N, C-alpha and C positions, 0 to 999 in steps of 0.2 A: 325954181323951187324944186327940191328933190322929193321924190315919192317916198312915202313911208314904206318900210319893208313889210312884206306880206306876213301876216301872223299865221300861225299854224291852224287856227280856227277858220281861216278863210279858204283853206284848201278843201277840195271835195273829198268825201270819205266814202270808200267802197263798202257796201254791206253785202250780206249773204243774199239779200233780195235781188241785188244787181246780177248775180250769177244764176238765179233761179229761172227756170223756164217761164216764159211769159204766157199768160192765159190767152187762149184764142178768143177772138170776138165772135160771138155767135151771130149769124146773119139774121136770126129771129130774135135778137136781143130786144128787150123791152126798155123803152126810154124811162128814165127816172120820173120825168114829169107825168108820164102816163100812169105810173104806179101811184104817184102822189094824188093825181086827179081822182083815180078810182077809190083810193083810201079816203079822200075827202067825201066822195059820194056815199061811202059806207057810213062815215061819221054823221052825215046829214040824215041818212035813212034811219039811224038809230035815235034820232031826235036830238042831235048835238050833245050827247052825253060824253063828258070828258073822261080821260083816263084809259082809253083803249087805242092809243095811237099805234103801238106796235102790233096789236092784233089786227087793226085795220090795214096796216101796211103789208103784213104777211098775207092776209087774205086777198088783198088786191094783187099782190105778186102771183099768188096761186091761181087766181081767176084768169089773169092776163096770160100767164104761161100756158095754162091748159087750153085757152082759146087760141093762142098762138100755135101750139102744137097741133091742135085739131085742124087749123087752116092750112098747115103745111103738108098734111097727109093727103 
């Protein structure tokens, strides 16, 4: 049985992002599950009031980053 010829769509496509410098991984990077856990704690502390997911996530990131920076100094 002969293989079907490769279609043009099957070939990898190079993008500008492939040539862009890659971001360095910070040794003090905060795991996403840690942020999610803290955001959930903030949600619970507010009495489970919906509609503040982004605010909670950003606040959790801020808190964890500031505590992470303080611990590295």
